[in-house]
C-alpha positions in Angstrom: 16.3 -24.4 46.7 16.0 -24.7 42.9 15.0 -21.6 41.1 11.3 -21.5 40.7 11.3 -19.3 37.6 11.2 -22.5 35.6 7.5 -22.8 36.7 6.8 -19.1 36.5 8.3 -18.3 33.1 6.9 -20.3 30.2 9.8 -19.2 27.9 12.4 -20.4 30.3 10.6 -23.7 30.8 10.3 -24.3 27.0 13.9 -23.4 26.4 14.9 -25.9 29.2 12.7 -28.6 27.6 14.3 -28.0 24.2 17.8 -28.3 25.6 16.6 -31.5 27.4 15.3 -33.0 24.2 18.7 -32.2 22.5 20.6 -33.7 25.4 18.5 -36.9 25.4 18.9 -37.2 21.6 22.7 -37.2 22.1 22.6 -40.1 24.7 19.6 -42.1 23.5 21.7 -44.5 21.4 23.8 -45.4 24.5 20.6 -46.1 26.4 18.9 -48.3 23.8 17.5 -51.4 25.3 17.5 -49.9 28.8 14.2 -49.6 30.7 13.2 -47.0 33.2 13.8 -43.3 33.6 16.8 -41.1 32.8 17.5 -37.9 34.6 19.8 -35.5 32.7 21.6 -32.6 34.3 21.9 -30.2 31.3 24.9 -28.1 32.4 27.3 -31.0 32.9 25.6 -33.6 30.6 25.6 -36.1 33.5 22.8 -38.6 33.3 21.4 -41.1 35.7 19.2 -44.1 35.0 16.7 -45.6 37.4 13.9 -48.1 37.3 11.6 -45.4 38.6 11.5 -41.6 38.7 12.5 -41.7 42.4 15.5 -43.9 41.7 16.8 -41.7 38.9 16.3 -38.7 41.1 18.1 -40.3 44.0 21.1 -41.2 41.8 21.2 -37.6 40.4 20.7 -35.9 43.7 23.9 -37.5 45.1 25.9 -35.4 42.6 23.6 -32.6 41.7 21.7 -31.4 44.8 18.9 -28.9 44.4 19.1 -28.3 40.6 16.8 -28.8 37.7 17.0 -32.0 35.7 15.3 -33.3 32.6 13.5 -36.6 33.3 12.6 -38.9 30.4 10.9 -42.2 30.2 13.1 -44.5 28.1 10.2 -46.4 26.7 8.3 -43.2 25.8 10.6 -40.2 25.2 7.5 -37.9 24.8 6.9 -38.5 28.5 9.4 -36.1 29.7 9.5 -33.2 32.2 11.7 -30.8 34.1 11.9 -31.3 37.8 14.2 -30.1 40.5 16.0 -32.8 42.5 14.1 -33.6 45.7 
């Protein structure tokens, strides 16, 4: 089970989000013109694109089971959140 301190500790969550924004900034050029959601695994830098949140999660879960990912809507990068794979 993914560590729940992400929800319990605001500082940890904010640090994760900051790292997620940086990771997204590094790959955003590669994803230009792509629609959907990207799920980024911050430790490895792996990212997975899906038309929906569920599809991005399913792609990521195959390689990164039960860990926190940074999900970003490609058409609106401000719509982003950390979630564990499910």
